[in-house]
matplotlib code that plots the C-alpha trace (Angstrom):
import matplotlib.pyplot as plt

x = [0.1, 2.9, 4.8, 1.4, 0.8, 4.6, 3.6, 0.9, 2.5, 5.2, 3.6, 1.4, 4.5, 5.9, 2.8, 3.0, 5.8, 5.3, 2.0, 4.7, 7.1, 4.5, 2.9, 6.3, 7.0, 3.8, 3.3, 7.2, 6.2, 2.5, 4.5, 6.9, 3.9, 1.4, 3.4, 5.4, 2.4, 1.1, 4.2, 6.4, 9.9, 9.5, 9.5, 12.4, 13.7, 11.8, 14.3, 13.5, 11.0, 13.2, 16.2, 13.8, 12.1, 15.1, 15.8, 12.7, 12.6, 16.6, 16.0, 12.5, 15.2, 17.7, 15.7, 15.8, 12.9, 11.7, 11.5, 9.9, 6.6, 4.7, 6.2, 4.0, 0.9, 0.9, 1.8, -1.0, -0.7, 2.3, 0.4, -2.7, -0.7, 1.4, -1.5, -3.0, -0.6, 0.0, -3.7, -3.7, -0.8, 0.2, 3.2, 3.2, 6.6, 8.7, 12.3, 13.9, 17.4, 19.7, 21.6, 18.3, 15.6, 11.8, 9.8, 6.5, 6.8, 3.4, 2.5, 4.0, 1.8, 2.0, 4.7, 8.7, 10.6, 12.9, 10.1, 8.1, 10.9, 12.0, 8.8, 8.1, 11.7, 10.9, 6.9, 7.8, 10.6, 7.9, 5.8, 8.5, 9.9, 6.3, 5.7, 9.7, 9.6, 6.4, 8.4, 11.3, 9.9, 8.5, 11.9, 13.2, 11.0, 12.6, 15.9, 17.8, 17.8, 14.2, 13.2, 14.7, 13.2, 9.9, 10.7, 12.0, 8.8, 6.8, 8.6, 8.2, 4.3, 4.4, 6.1, 4.0, 1.1, 2.1, 2.6, -0.7, -2.6, 0.1, -1.2, -4.8, -4.0, -6.0, -6.9, -5.1, -8.2, -7.7, -4.0, -4.9, -7.7, -5.1, -2.6, -5.3, -6.3, -3.1, -2.1, -5.6, -4.7, -0.8, -2.4, -4.1, -7.6, -6.3, -4.8, -8.2, -9.3, -6.1, -5.9, -8.9, -10.0, -7.0, -6.5, -10.5, -9.5, -6.8, -8.7, -11.4, -9.0, -7.9, -11.4, -12.1, -9.2, -10.1, -13.8, -12.7, -13.9, -11.4, -8.8, -7.5, -4.2, -1.3, 1.5, 3.2, 1.4, -1.7, -3.7, -6.2, -7.9, -10.1, -12.2, -11.0, -13.1, -11.4, -11.2, -8.1, -7.8, -10.3, -9.0, -6.3, -4.4, -2.4, 0.4, 1.2, -0.1, 1.7, 0.3, 1.5, -0.2, -3.7, -5.7, -6.1, -8.3, -6.4, -6.9, -5.1, -2.1, -1.9, -1.8, 1.1, 4.3, 2.9, 5.6, 3.7, 4.2, 8.0, 9.6, 7.6, 8.5, 11.7, 12.4, 10.4, 11.7, 11.4, 8.1, 7.1, 5.2, 7.1, 6.8, 7.7, 6.5, 8.5, 6.4, 2.8, 1.1, -2.8, -2.3, -1.4, 1.3, 0.1, -3.1, -0.1, 1.8, -1.4, -2.1, 1.2, 0.1, 1.7, 0.9, 2.4, 2.6, 4.3, 3.2, 5.3, 3.7, 5.3, 2.1, -1.1, -3.6, -2.1, -2.3, -6.0, -7.2, -6.0, -7.8, -11.0, -11.0, -8.8, -11.0, -9.4, -9.7, -5.9, -5.2, -8.6, -7.1, -5.7, -2.4, -1.3, 0.1, 0.2, 3.3, 2.8, 6.6, 9.9, 10.9, 14.7, 14.1, 11.8, 14.5, 16.6, 14.5, 12.7, 14.6, 11.9, 13.3, 11.8, 11.7, 11.2, 11.7, 10.0, 11.1, 7.2, 7.8, 9.3, 9.2, 8.2, 8.2, 8.7, 12.4, 12.5, 11.4, 14.6, 16.9, 16.8, 18.7, 17.3, 13.6, 11.7, 13.2, 17.0, 18.0, 16.1, 19.0, 22.1, 24.4, 23.7, 20.0, 20.6, 23.1, 20.3, 17.3, 19.8, 20.7, 16.8, 16.4, 16.3, 19.2, 17.0, 15.4, 15.3, 14.9, 13.5, 13.0, 10.7, 10.0, 10.2, 14.1, 14.1, 17.9, 19.8, 22.7, 20.2, 19.4, 23.0, 23.6, 21.1, 22.1, 25.5, 25.3, 23.3, 25.9, 28.2, 26.1, 25.0, 28.0, 26.0, 24.2, 20.5, 18.0, 17.0, 13.2, 12.6, 8.8, 7.9, 8.1, 11.2, 10.1, 12.6, 12.3, 15.7, 15.8, 18.3, 18.4, 20.6, 23.0, 22.3, 20.4, 17.7, 16.8, 15.7, 16.1, 15.2, 18.1, 20.8, 21.4, 24.6, 26.2, 25.2, 28.4, 30.5, 28.6, 27.9, 29.2, 26.6, 24.8, 25.8, 24.3, 26.5, 26.2, 22.2, 21.7, 20.9, 19.5, 22.9, 25.0, 28.1, 29.0, 28.5, 26.2, 23.9, 23.8, 20.1, 20.7, 24.0, 21.9, 18.8, 21.3, 22.9, 20.2, 18.7, 21.9, 22.2, 18.3, 18.9, 22.0, 19.8, 16.9, 19.1, 20.5, 16.9, 15.4, 18.1, 19.9, 23.5, 26.0, 28.4, 26.4, 26.2, 30.0, 30.6, 27.7, 30.0, 30.5, 26.9, 26.4, 28.8, 27.0, 23.7, 25.3, 27.2, 23.7, 21.7, 24.6, 24.2, 20.6, 20.7, 23.0, 21.0, 18.1, 19.2, 21.2, 17.4, 16.2, 18.8, 18.5, 14.6, 13.2, 12.2, 8.6, 7.2, 6.6, 10.7, 11.1, 9.2, 10.4, 14.1, 13.0, 11.3, 14.3, 16.5, 14.4, 14.7, 18.5, 18.4, 15.7, 18.0, 20.9, 19.2, 18.3, 21.3, 22.9, 20.7, 21.4, 25.4, 26.9, 29.4, 30.5, 34.0, 34.2, 37.1, 35.7, 32.7, 34.1, 36.4, 33.4, 31.9, 34.7, 34.7, 31.3, 32.0, 34.8, 32.8, 29.7, 32.7, 34.4, 31.5, 30.2, 26.7, 26.8, 28.1, 24.9, 22.7, 24.3, 22.9, 19.6, 16.6, 17.5, 20.7, 20.5, 18.1, 20.4, 23.9, 21.7, 20.4, 24.2, 25.7, 23.0, 21.9, 25.5, 26.9, 23.9, 23.8, 27.0, 26.8, 23.7, 25.6, 27.6, 25.1, 23.4, 26.1, 27.2, 23.3, 22.8, 26.3, 25.4, 24.7, 22.1, 20.8, 17.9, 20.7, 22.4, 19.9, 19.4, 22.7, 22.7, 19.3, 21.2, 23.7, 21.1, 20.0, 23.9, 24.2, 21.1, 22.9, 25.9, 23.8, 24.2, 28.1, 26.6, 26.0, 29.8, 30.8, 28.7, 26.8, 29.7, 32.1, 29.4, 30.5, 34.3, 32.7, 30.6, 33.9, 35.3, 32.4, 32.3, 36.0, 35.6, 33.0, 35.6, 38.0, 35.8, 34.7, 37.8, 39.0, 35.1, 34.4, 31.3, 30.8, 29.2, 27.5, 23.6, 22.2, 22.5, 19.1]
y = [0.2, 2.5, 1.7, 2.5, 5.6, 6.2, 5.5, 7.9, 10.6, 10.5, 10.6, 13.4, 15.6, 14.1, 15.6, 18.9, 19.8, 19.3, 21.8, 24.0, 23.9, 24.2, 27.2, 28.8, 29.1, 29.3, 32.3, 33.8, 33.5, 35.0, 38.1, 38.3, 38.4, 40.5, 43.1, 43.7, 44.2, 47.0, 48.8, 49.5, 49.7, 46.0, 45.1, 46.5, 45.0, 41.7, 39.8, 41.9, 39.9, 37.0, 38.4, 39.3, 35.7, 34.1, 36.6, 35.8, 31.7, 31.5, 33.6, 30.9, 28.1, 29.9, 30.8, 28.3, 25.5, 27.1, 30.2, 32.3, 30.9, 34.6, 34.5, 31.3, 32.6, 35.8, 35.0, 36.2, 40.0, 40.7, 39.3, 41.4, 44.3, 44.3, 43.7, 46.4, 48.7, 47.9, 48.1, 51.8, 53.0, 51.2, 52.9, 53.6, 54.4, 57.3, 57.8, 58.7, 57.8, 59.0, 55.5, 53.1, 54.1, 53.5, 54.0, 55.3, 57.4, 58.7, 60.3, 59.2, 57.6, 56.1, 56.4, 57.0, 54.1, 54.9, 54.1, 51.6, 48.9, 48.7, 48.5, 45.7, 43.9, 44.4, 42.6, 40.1, 39.3, 39.1, 36.7, 34.0, 34.2, 33.0, 30.5, 29.7, 29.0, 26.9, 24.8, 24.6, 23.2, 19.8, 19.5, 19.0, 16.2, 13.9, 12.8, 15.6, 14.4, 12.6, 16.1, 17.6, 15.4, 16.6, 20.0, 19.4, 17.6, 20.7, 22.9, 21.1, 21.1, 24.9, 25.9, 23.6, 25.0, 28.6, 27.5, 25.6, 29.0, 31.4, 29.0, 29.1, 33.2, 32.9, 35.9, 37.2, 36.0, 32.9, 32.9, 34.6, 31.8, 28.8, 30.3, 31.6, 27.6, 26.2, 28.9, 27.8, 24.2, 25.0, 27.6, 24.3, 24.9, 26.6, 29.5, 29.8, 32.9, 34.6, 33.4, 33.8, 37.5, 38.6, 36.0, 36.9, 40.6, 39.4, 37.3, 40.6, 43.0, 40.5, 39.9, 43.4, 43.8, 41.0, 42.3, 45.7, 46.0, 45.9, 43.8, 40.5, 38.8, 37.0, 35.3, 38.1, 41.2, 42.8, 43.7, 46.8, 47.4, 50.7, 52.0, 55.3, 58.6, 59.6, 58.7, 58.6, 55.2, 52.7, 51.1, 51.7, 48.9, 49.2, 46.7, 46.3, 49.9, 51.5, 52.3, 50.2, 49.8, 51.1, 49.9, 52.3, 52.2, 51.8, 55.4, 56.7, 54.2, 55.1, 58.9, 60.8, 61.1, 58.0, 56.1, 52.9, 53.8, 54.5, 51.0, 50.5, 54.3, 54.1, 50.6, 51.8, 48.9, 46.2, 43.9, 43.9, 40.0, 38.4, 40.4, 39.6, 41.1, 40.8, 42.5, 42.0, 42.9, 44.2, 44.2, 47.7, 46.9, 43.6, 45.5, 48.2, 45.0, 44.4, 48.0, 47.1, 44.3, 41.6, 38.0, 36.4, 38.1, 36.1, 37.9, 37.2, 37.8, 37.0, 37.5, 35.8, 38.1, 41.1, 39.4, 37.7, 41.5, 42.7, 39.4, 40.3, 44.4, 45.5, 47.6, 46.7, 42.4, 42.1, 38.8, 37.3, 37.6, 34.6, 36.2, 36.4, 33.7, 33.9, 32.9, 33.4, 33.0, 35.2, 37.3, 36.1, 32.6, 32.5, 34.0, 31.2, 28.6, 29.5, 28.9, 31.6, 34.8, 38.2, 41.1, 43.3, 42.3, 44.8, 45.3, 46.3, 48.7, 45.5, 47.1, 44.8, 46.7, 43.7, 41.7, 37.8, 35.9, 35.1, 37.1, 40.4, 42.3, 40.5, 41.8, 40.0, 41.9, 42.0, 39.6, 41.0, 44.2, 42.5, 42.8, 38.4, 39.3, 42.2, 39.6, 36.7, 38.9, 40.2, 36.4, 36.1, 38.9, 38.1, 39.7, 43.2, 42.9, 45.5, 45.5, 48.2, 49.2, 52.1, 52.9, 55.7, 56.4, 58.8, 59.1, 60.0, 57.5, 54.9, 55.3, 55.8, 52.5, 50.8, 52.7, 52.2, 48.5, 48.4, 50.3, 47.5, 44.3, 45.7, 48.0, 51.2, 54.0, 53.4, 55.9, 57.8, 59.2, 61.2, 62.0, 64.0, 62.3, 61.1, 58.6, 57.4, 54.7, 52.8, 51.4, 50.0, 48.1, 44.8, 47.3, 51.0, 50.8, 48.9, 52.2, 55.5, 58.0, 61.5, 61.7, 58.9, 58.3, 60.4, 60.0, 62.7, 62.2, 58.8, 55.8, 53.4, 49.9, 47.5, 45.3, 41.2, 38.1, 37.7, 41.6, 41.9, 45.4, 47.8, 50.4, 50.7, 53.0, 52.6, 48.8, 48.9, 49.3, 52.3, 54.0, 53.2, 49.4, 50.0, 52.0, 49.8, 46.8, 48.1, 49.3, 45.9, 43.9, 46.3, 45.2, 41.8, 41.9, 44.2, 41.3, 38.7, 40.2, 41.5, 38.1, 36.6, 34.5, 33.5, 34.6, 32.9, 29.4, 29.6, 30.6, 26.6, 26.7, 28.8, 26.8, 26.0, 29.8, 30.0, 27.1, 28.8, 32.2, 29.6, 28.2, 30.7, 32.4, 29.0, 28.8, 32.4, 31.8, 29.2, 31.1, 33.4, 30.2, 29.4, 32.5, 32.8, 29.4, 28.9, 32.3, 34.4, 33.3, 32.2, 28.4, 28.5, 30.0, 27.8, 24.4, 25.8, 26.0, 23.0, 21.5, 22.7, 21.3, 18.2, 17.9, 18.8, 16.1, 13.7, 14.5, 13.7, 10.7, 9.7, 10.5, 9.0, 5.8, 5.9, 5.5, 7.0, 10.2, 10.8, 14.7, 15.3, 13.5, 15.6, 18.6, 17.8, 16.6, 20.2, 21.8, 20.0, 20.5, 24.2, 24.4, 22.8, 25.1, 28.5, 27.0, 26.1, 29.3, 30.2, 30.5, 27.3, 26.1, 28.0, 26.8, 23.2, 21.9, 22.4, 18.3, 18.4, 22.6, 21.2, 18.0, 20.5, 23.1, 20.6, 18.9, 21.6, 23.5, 20.9, 18.5, 21.5, 21.6, 17.8, 17.7, 20.6, 19.5, 16.0, 18.1, 19.9, 16.9, 15.2, 18.2, 18.6, 15.0, 14.9, 18.5, 18.3, 21.1, 20.5, 23.6, 25.9, 24.9, 24.9, 28.4, 29.7, 28.2, 30.3, 33.3, 32.9, 32.4, 36.2, 37.1, 35.1, 37.5, 40.3, 39.1, 38.8, 42.6, 42.1, 40.9, 44.2, 44.8, 41.8, 40.3, 36.8, 34.3, 36.0, 34.8, 31.1, 32.4, 33.5, 30.5, 28.5, 31.2, 30.5, 26.8, 26.6, 29.1, 26.4, 23.3, 24.9, 25.6, 22.5, 21.4, 24.3, 24.3, 22.2, 20.5, 18.9, 15.4, 14.3, 13.5, 10.4, 8.5, 8.9]
z = [-0.1, 0.6, -2.4, -4.6, -2.4, -3.6, -6.6, -7.1, -5.2, -7.9, -10.9, -9.3, -8.9, -12.6, -14.1, -12.0, -12.4, -16.5, -15.9, -14.1, -16.6, -19.5, -18.0, -17.4, -21.1, -22.2, -19.9, -21.5, -24.9, -24.5, -22.4, -25.2, -27.9, -26.3, -24.4, -27.9, -29.5, -27.2, -26.1, -29.4, -27.3, -27.2, -30.4, -30.8, -27.3, -27.4, -25.4, -22.3, -21.5, -22.0, -19.6, -17.1, -17.2, -17.1, -13.8, -12.0, -12.9, -11.7, -8.1, -7.9, -8.4, -6.2, -3.0, -0.5, -0.2, 3.2, 2.0, -0.3, -0.3, -0.3, -4.0, -5.1, -2.7, -5.0, -8.4, -10.2, -8.5, -10.6, -14.2, -13.9, -12.7, -16.1, -18.1, -16.9, -16.7, -20.7, -21.6, -19.9, -21.0, -24.2, -26.2, -29.8, -31.8, -31.3, -32.9, -29.4, -30.9, -33.7, -33.8, -33.6, -36.7, -36.3, -39.5, -39.7, -36.4, -35.2, -31.9, -28.7, -26.2, -23.0, -20.6, -21.4, -22.3, -19.3, -17.0, -19.0, -19.6, -16.1, -14.9, -17.6, -16.6, -12.7, -13.2, -15.7, -13.2, -10.4, -12.5, -13.5, -9.9, -8.8, -11.6, -10.8, -7.2, -7.8, -10.7, -8.2, -5.3, -7.5, -8.8, -6.1, -5.1, -7.8, -9.2, -10.6, -14.4, -13.9, -12.8, -15.7, -17.8, -17.2, -16.8, -20.8, -21.6, -20.1, -21.9, -25.2, -24.0, -23.6, -26.7, -29.1, -27.5, -28.4, -31.6, -32.3, -31.1, -33.1, -36.3, -35.7, -34.9, -31.1, -29.8, -26.7, -24.6, -25.1, -24.2, -20.8, -20.2, -20.6, -18.5, -15.9, -15.7, -15.5, -12.9, -10.4, -10.7, -9.6, -6.8, -5.4, -3.9, -0.4, -3.3, -5.2, -4.0, -4.0, -7.5, -9.1, -8.5, -10.3, -13.1, -13.7, -14.2, -16.4, -18.5, -18.2, -19.7, -22.5, -23.5, -24.1, -25.8, -28.1, -28.9, -30.1, -33.3, -35.9, -34.0, -35.0, -34.3, -37.0, -36.0, -36.1, -35.2, -33.4, -36.4, -36.2, -39.1, -39.6, -42.5, -44.1, -44.0, -47.0, -50.7, -51.4, -48.9, -48.3, -45.2, -42.8, -41.4, -38.1, -36.8, -33.3, -32.5, -35.4, -38.6, -41.3, -44.3, -46.4, -49.4, -52.2, -55.1, -58.7, -59.6, -56.8, -57.2, -60.5, -60.2, -61.9, -59.5, -57.5, -56.4, -57.1, -60.7, -60.8, -61.0, -64.7, -65.4, -64.9, -67.3, -70.4, -72.4, -69.8, -70.7, -67.2, -68.0, -64.8, -61.7, -58.1, -55.7, -52.1, -49.1, -51.1, -48.3, -49.1, -52.7, -53.8, -55.4, -57.3, -58.5, -60.2, -61.7, -63.5, -64.6, -66.3, -68.3, -66.0, -67.0, -63.9, -60.4, -57.6, -54.2, -51.5, -48.4, -44.6, -42.8, -44.0, -42.1, -44.1, -47.3, -46.5, -45.4, -48.8, -51.1, -49.0, -48.6, -51.8, -54.1, -57.1, -56.1, -57.1, -55.6, -57.5, -60.5, -62.2, -62.9, -59.1, -57.3, -53.4, -51.3, -47.6, -47.0, -46.3, -49.0, -48.9, -48.5, -51.4, -53.6, -52.4, -53.5, -56.5, -60.2, -61.7, -63.9, -63.5, -65.6, -62.5, -58.6, -56.4, -52.4, -51.7, -48.5, -46.1, -43.1, -40.2, -37.1, -35.1, -34.4, -35.1, -31.4, -29.6, -31.6, -29.9, -33.1, -36.3, -37.8, -40.2, -43.2, -42.0, -44.4, -47.9, -47.6, -47.3, -50.0, -50.7, -50.7, -53.8, -55.3, -55.2, -56.7, -59.6, -59.9, -60.7, -63.4, -66.9, -69.3, -69.4, -66.1, -63.1, -59.5, -57.8, -54.0, -51.9, -48.6, -45.7, -45.4, -42.6, -43.1, -45.8, -44.7, -45.2, -48.9, -49.3, -48.0, -50.0, -53.7, -52.8, -52.4, -55.4, -57.3, -56.3, -57.1, -60.3, -61.6, -61.9, -59.9, -59.7, -60.4, -57.5, -57.0, -53.9, -52.3, -49.3, -45.5, -46.7, -49.2, -52.0, -54.9, -56.2, -59.3, -60.9, -64.3, -65.4, -67.4, -67.8, -71.0, -69.0, -66.8, -67.7, -64.8, -64.1, -61.1, -60.6, -57.3, -55.7, -52.7, -49.9, -48.0, -47.3, -48.4, -45.4, -45.6, -47.0, -44.7, -45.0, -44.1, -41.0, -39.7, -40.9, -40.0, -42.2, -39.7, -37.6, -39.2, -38.0, -36.2, -32.7, -29.5, -29.5, -26.5, -25.8, -25.6, -23.6, -21.0, -20.8, -20.8, -17.9, -16.0, -16.5, -14.9, -12.1, -11.2, -11.6, -8.9, -6.9, -7.1, -6.3, -3.3, -2.0, -2.6, 0.1, -2.6, -1.0, -3.5, -2.0, -1.8, -5.6, -6.5, -6.5, -9.5, -11.8, -14.2, -14.5, -14.9, -17.9, -19.5, -19.2, -21.1, -23.5, -24.1, -24.5, -27.2, -29.1, -29.2, -30.8, -33.4, -34.4, -34.5, -36.9, -39.2, -39.6, -40.2, -43.4, -44.3, -44.2, -43.6, -40.7, -40.3, -36.9, -38.0, -38.9, -35.5, -33.7, -35.0, -34.3, -30.5, -30.4, -32.1, -29.3, -26.8, -28.5, -28.6, -25.3, -24.0, -26.2, -24.4, -20.6, -21.8, -23.1, -19.9, -17.9, -19.5, -19.2, -15.6, -16.3, -18.9, -20.2, -19.7, -21.8, -24.5, -24.6, -24.3, -27.1, -29.3, -27.7, -29.6, -32.6, -33.4, -32.9, -35.0, -37.9, -37.4, -37.5, -40.6, -42.9, -44.3, -44.5, -48.4, -48.9, -46.8, -49.0, -52.4, -51.3, -52.5, -49.9, -48.8, -48.0, -47.0, -44.1, -43.2, -43.3, -41.0, -38.5, -38.4, -37.5, -35.0, -33.0, -32.6, -30.5, -28.5, -28.0, -26.7, -24.9, -22.9, -21.9, -20.4, -18.6, -17.4, -15.8, -13.9, -12.6, -12.1, -9.8, -8.2, -4.4, -4.9, -8.2, -8.3, -7.0, -10.0, -12.1, -11.0, -11.6, -15.4, -15.5, -14.6, -16.9, -19.8, -18.7, -18.9, -22.4, -23.8, -23.0, -24.7, -27.4, -28.4, -29.2, -32.6, -33.3, -33.3, -34.4, -36.2, -35.9, -36.7, -34.1, -31.5, -31.6, -30.4, -27.4, -27.4, -27.1, -24.5, -22.1, -22.5, -22.0, -18.8, -17.8, -18.0, -16.4, -13.3, -13.2, -12.4, -10.0, -7.9, -5.2, -6.1, -3.0, -2.5, -5.4, -5.9, -5.5, -8.9, -11.1]

ax = plt.figure().add_subplot(projection="3d")
ax.plot(x, y, z, "-o")
ax.set_aspect("equal")
plt.show()
């Protein structure tokens, strides 16, 4: 009978640990998406929620088992405070730094960023500290590797659940209801009232948002659709609180001196029979291509909801035309896959307003503006074809960067047409004879270096970390130190887990590098991003399963395999992988990305299995991940490939720390 009770208790703990871990990751992903949709600062600092989550979870794991029970009891309170604060003080975009460009600037609302970012960071840390404490207390009740195994299974469940909701385009109230139900279960009967009141308030706020007229969700944005009061536009589309697109009647689009006409007017000898529109959006550029007689239009749009709005509401009905072929895909990924040659390729206002999840500096369109992307477009043009791009370029140096890159790629200067509000159109033919310019581009000053696939930051004038980021990161790290101290975490006790701290920092940088690599190889779509995170969790889980079956692990051999796999990832150039056919590219990308993750987590799993205090070791690892998230900004100076050197140094430091740190008595075998 006692054995049955023990077995039932163990099964209950495992299930609750999976639920807690799943809730932890689900809430983290939901906060990243939802807060970023309402506070534009977070669209450009997306890893602030991630780093706040690491801080909170790390504190939850580092606090001793007998302490911090109040964190568990009041977990929903900071959650509802964050939701109410963000809804009451939403922040629209503004350009507050000359080093970081925001397009489509509108009137600022809400609190200033120096108030908003720290408050959201702290509230996120408080939310995740409560959920982390719940998870840690369950973690302690199982052998370390067994606990880690179920923690990973829960994380997989949370990641897959949120990916499914993104695919279904579920509104925020659905996310809130699922999180509330999970937290009520974890809180237990004794906390039903304490949890129920704030969670009900949170769901009510999200319900009001979700039922607001015109608001829908795509996998990337919160989209608001409004009917235009003018005759020049029919609908206005806002994405994440920022005016983004508008649908217009064809006669308006075809007016004299319209930016939409320039690509065609400046290439008079081009037949314009086959046209590729990247960033097709609601269909304005597609309608213009059809008006100029295109016989085949490939319309590439990354966001299915924006394309759906165009299909339903655009007055010219361009997506109903049989000549139009819609591709819901990343523009660069489409270029890398297609063999079609085009008379004209148009980059049509590709301005995503958001960053790739898990990569704090990479925007959805970043890989469209690199030198390699311009070369890929050129290689898909017919012998007398042309390339065009336009947007609201708010800095003259940005026009110079793009025009200078086109000059280098095509061997001659492009046509330049400027409009009010700093709008500019760049058009270049395969040869000078294939373009007809009223004005040819001339540099306004020293031409900035081209963005590259390794340094895909077209909106950054010089290599370096902007002072805006440095200030925010410095404040965040200071808050982290104070929070750890105020939470009563004994720093001296965690020093023996310096190696786990360094392993966490290295792992997050390695994960970021893999997200970036897959975004380049297969596109910056939400699906690719979700699959990479799921793949990382599966690789980690595989390492845990292997370690559970081994009596002894040869750390020296594992470290040699780790550094060998990192060397392979360093030595194989991205262009070599991109040049491969799709199946070989996929196999190469998986091998290069997940081999070091598997080796690193075999090392981590072995260390966790032998740790005298596994929860403290895991907490130190999470704080290390927070540090790794801050180190990611080094890519703004060095490029992403160099991050592998930083990863190698961190793993080397972890290896040294393992040998000089007193680990105490090993934990029981699992």
